[in-house]
Phi, psi and omega in degrees: 000135188291149186302333176307312185282319177308310182295324177299309183301314180305312184293315186297319186257005180051049178236144187298153184296319183297324179298314178296320179299314182292325176295321175299315183301319181289321176300313179296335179280349178104008181288152183261164182299310180298325182293316182295313185291329186271315191242007178226043182297319180296326184288331186248001185070038180055043172297140178273180184295327182294311179298313179298318180295321180292321176302316183292332175299309178302315184306312181291322179295318184286333171296318179292321179295320179299317176301316180297320177303316175301319179293322182289307180306319178296321183293312181294315177297325176295334175276354181070025181245009183275118179258169181292324184296310183295320183296317184290321179296319178293318181295330178276357181297140171231356178244131179303325181288325178298317181300315178297324173304310181295329180279336186313313182293343185254349186287128179301132186222158177293171182297133183233173176300322181291313178300322180291323176296320175299322176299326179284355178088019186271356185299318180299324178293318177301321185290318181297325182281320188283331178270006181055032174282323184279134179264331178220088185300324178302317177295312188294329180300330180302334181286346185250014178285127179208196179300319181281333181243090192286341186210162174304316182298324180290329174295309180297321182292322173295316173299321176296325176296325175292317178294327179297316181290323178301313183298318182291342182256009175282115186302317182293323180291314178300319179297313178298319184295315180305314180297313182301315185294319184291336180268323194242343185294144177253130180264132186244124177244129178225164177293132182293137188296341179266356183284121182260325179263060184301320188299330186256003183294133174290346180263015186293341175284356186244009184289339178207072184232140176214160177181162178294130187297334184284343177245011178290122178303147186299322179292328184282322179289316178299323176298311178303318182289326174294315179298331172291317181295328183273004174079021182253342181230152173244135187239133172210164175252145172243138181212160181286100188290332179293324174300311180300315181296321178298320175294315176301321175305312179298320180291325181286320183268354177303135177069010174260160176286184180281120180282156170295156178305318182290324177294307178302320181300318176298315184290324180293324176293318180294320185298314180291322176299316181301314183293310186286322185270330189239309186291310187307307189290318184294313179288331175298312180294323179294318181293322177293314180299319176300312181296323176297318183299318178294319179291329173300309179304310183297325183288320181294326175299316180297318178301310179300316178299314182294319180297318181298314180299320184291314184292331179265016181298144181303133173264157172280339179092195190278087178231157177283132188236141167246121188243141174238129174257102192290159175188157179270280184299316180270007173087181178253123177282129181241135172225151172244135182237145176278183188289347177264001177087013176276143185291124178254328185195144173223146182206182177225137173240159183230065185277355187247167174299151005269359180277316177059040175272067185289322181295315178298323179291317176304310181303314184291313176308306180309307182303315183293319179302310181293314189296314186254022177039061186286140181251329183227140169248126183244132182240124177300148189266017184270218181305135173073013184297310181291326174294323177291321179298312177303316179302307187296325187285350181269354181271127177303130180234151174307150180299139172098345178295127181260139177247122186239148177261131189235131180303131172267359178310121178087343184298324180290327178296313178298318187295334185255005183282157171302324177303314181287321177302319183292321182286321185226068183299336186263005185234153182277179186294329183292322179291313179306315179303310176305315179300313180301317181298321180293313177296332180294328180284335177288312182201093192303318187296309178304322177282319188285336182294341178281355183248136170311117182308332176297337182271001186277340170084038173241141181113194185223136172052049178297331179276351183265341190265161182304117187290331178293317183292321178296311177307312183295321178296309188293316171308313180298318181296315180298312181298317181298317181290320180298319188277335179292314181288323192085149182237135178286114187297338182262351178241343185297144175287166178293330182295315178293310182301325180296343178267357175290139182312123172086350188268294176087166187299320183294310180288333175296318178296322178297317178300316177301316179301313178301314185299315180295321183281321189250357181086181187299148179290140180262339179202162179300322186298337174298341178300334178290351174268353179289141177301131172074001175269086184274192182298316184298311181296317176305313179304321184286321187262332191309313186298336190260000180254139184244141172231094185305325188263012182290148180294340174264113188291341178292340182284356172254021177231178176271008175291125186284145177311329181293352179243013178303313184297321176300315181292326176299317178296312178302312181298312184299326181296337178249016173062042175235163167272157172313316182297312177298323181298318182293325179279341190253086184300315184294327176294319182296320182293340184266001183278129170274095187299337183298332182294340185252018180280134180229188174297327182259340183241117184247189180303319180303314179292318183293326175293318177294323178303304185295326176294326179290325179291339181278346183218055182297127175076003182286130177289121182289351182282159177284173176275135183297135179243138180284141181254122178254123176270169178297125189294331187261014183244119184231340180209169183298336180289335180283352185281148169220145181298143178096342179300142171247121188236149169282150178208180175220143186282125181251335180205152180229129178237178174292337183263353186162192179229144174261141188229126175278120179250017171100012180235178185299317182267129171285147172264156179256129169261103179293155186301328179295339183262011187263325184202157179280338175269166176289130171230141178272348181204140183298339178287354176285340185250320182230163173234158180300139182072011180278132176289137184221160167254125181240155173250133183281121182243346175195142186227124176243094185296323184294317178259010177058043187242140184234120172266123182238166181222138171277352177271088186274345177267000000 
């Protein structure tokens, strides 16, 4: 990557140039974000995953920009208009918008007023006026009268059209106006004139809303733009047009001589026309787009944070699970899973109206719990969830059984997916959905990677934001979480394996095939026997894969195989084996890691190694806790203002957090109701899946909306 881009990334991210250079070099070598941030700290100056991901984002963006530059230069050269100055300006561009501004005068376009005037031969007159060569434009206009130009006024009008287009295509004028609009423009939202059912519109809060576009919250801007797309709102920008015209005036007359009054008059008319007819609408669109791009970025960060919290939710681990997908009329689908998540049994019970087979349901559940030695019961949090939970809790159970409410978001998507059909071809979607619920409580990460992250239901306005940007963020988040936790090489599904650094779907399938044909992996080095898994892929993935039963204890840690010899040396120096070193905490505490610093291995890597030796195979996630809702609250009708209830955070947006209080509708805790101190983001106060105590402050039965507060005192 050329130095121009390296320096730009360095300035944007406040990272040293050499760090960016080394990180880009690693990316070009095919290294992944988790691998770079975990195992190449010395080379990058210990850049974390977020920084590496940002560098990669710029890296890919600049690759696209370079391709666009090549196309633009070729187009201008083909027209015979490429000068050294234009070429240099284009080559020095780091912003796509700036490149498009430079290309605008040369960009093939449909017929305009200016192009029609040029066809009539009026460009020389326009040049004479604009360059202040003409002292009497009206007299000069007479030279251009012909069949197509019947009068001097027609000639001047055409010349002004050409000048107006020249002004609108001036890159410096456009850049200054864009800056002015982005800082000072006010965005105005009004009810669309053709909207008839205004009373029932979900956008009625935006029928008379305005604010500076630079300070408009992301969720509000995205809502306004969606309302405009759906034909319920009209959106426009308001700006001080006098200020804009004065700037354009300065840009046009700068470095020019003193124009004659007649010449100035023609330019002034063209200038105002250029602004009102061409520039304002163009810059308005660009400003709104830039604001939306920023809102998209803010929103995908929210998605990333929420998804990360969900994927890293505490697992109950390898326990035998009875899972229920609740329902009223269609009954509750029941499945029993072994400690590996394999289906043992499925059935349906009908404990609720209209069937009311409570006795039969109690007998079935009791028999299943005893027969399959159930340790955990998981209940989907959808329709009939609270009623099913209350029913289950009335059944006498062996001591120690835990009952969890599990989010169903995305379960229906999974149950109808090719992945689910491949796993359970002989079962219908209801059975697959219940299996997914059960597996989620065992290991949320392993199950949720099978679902498109966009279907999990965390974040804000996911259908309104840039889908490529969203996919990049969500893919990075899933990959980050999978590699942070580590993956058991002998039990992981191909879907989980595919997110491991360097592997992907094809090699993941090859790993599963090898495992099926040859039995469990006995060491990490056996990975090199897998089809298409060469040295490069091994380097990228090995440190993130775990083999708990390997004869080499380091295979169950995040210590990379490339550092096994180093660990052996450290252990040998104190007369221990690596296995003994792992078990002997006091011996590890006496080691001076500075003695082992080399050109390739620094303190960051040595520190990571010692931390891993202290917790081999330990899951970094917390232990799952049972969430208990208020027992007497089952519907919105049961709520009263002032109630203080237990809840769990189900979604976080820029404007607040949604909390499940055990009924069908989640309540909203607005950001203003989160803390007595100023906070810029709800994530400063709460995290996804966090248990909270909330106060009910407003109930809207008609719209099914509940307002909550974290200020319970």
